[in-house]
C-alpha positions as a Markdown table, in Angstrom:
| # | Residue | x | y | z |
|---|---|---|---|---|
| 1 | Met | 229.4 | 212.8 | 88.4 |
| 2 | Ile | 229.8 | 214.4 | 85.0 |
| 3 | Ser | 230.3 | 218.2 | 85.2 |
| 4 | Ile | 228.6 | 220.2 | 82.6 |
| 5 | Ser | 229.0 | 224.0 | 82.4 |
| 6 | Lys | 225.9 | 226.1 | 82.9 |
| 7 | Asn | 226.5 | 227.9 | 79.6 |
| 8 | Ser | 226.5 | 224.6 | 77.8 |
| 9 | Ile | 223.2 | 223.6 | 79.5 |
| 10 | Lys | 221.7 | 227.0 | 78.6 |
| 11 | Gln | 222.8 | 226.8 | 75.0 |
| 12 | Thr | 221.4 | 223.3 | 74.6 |
| 13 | Leu | 218.2 | 224.2 | 76.3 |
| 14 | Lys | 217.8 | 227.4 | 74.2 |
| 15 | Gln | 218.4 | 225.5 | 71.0 |
| 16 | Tyr | 215.9 | 222.8 | 72.0 |
| 17 | Leu | 213.3 | 225.4 | 72.9 |
| 18 | Tyr | 213.7 | 227.4 | 69.7 |
| 19 | Glu | 212.9 | 224.3 | 67.7 |
| 20 | Tyr | 209.5 | 224.1 | 69.5 |
| 21 | Arg | 209.0 | 227.9 | 69.6 |
| 22 | His | 206.1 | 227.7 | 67.1 |
| 23 | Ile | 204.0 | 226.0 | 69.9 |
| 24 | Phe | 204.1 | 229.2 | 72.0 |
| 25 | Lys | 203.1 | 232.7 | 71.3 |
| 26 | Lys | 206.1 | 235.0 | 71.5 |
| 27 | Arg | 205.3 | 236.4 | 74.9 |
| 28 | Ser | 204.4 | 233.0 | 76.4 |
| 29 | Phe | 207.6 | 231.6 | 75.0 |
| 30 | Asn | 209.7 | 234.3 | 76.5 |
| 31 | Ile | 208.1 | 233.9 | 79.9 |
| 32 | Phe | 208.6 | 230.2 | 79.7 |
| 33 | Tyr | 212.2 | 230.5 | 78.6 |
| 34 | Trp | 213.1 | 232.9 | 81.5 |
| 35 | Leu | 211.3 | 230.7 | 84.0 |
| 36 | Ile | 213.4 | 227.7 | 83.0 |
| 37 | Leu | 216.6 | 229.8 | 83.2 |
| 38 | Ser | 215.7 | 231.1 | 86.6 |
| 39 | Ile | 215.2 | 227.5 | 87.8 |
| 40 | Leu | 218.6 | 226.5 | 86.5 |
| 41 | Ala | 220.4 | 229.5 | 87.9 |
């Protein structure tokens, strides 16, 4: 299996989510972002 560091995954995910941030209200976006991070942790 290919090993990818968690920081790399978080950076990529964060970059991807910020591109689509306009879909969410700021509060909803933040909740969604932390939910995803907690799942990955």
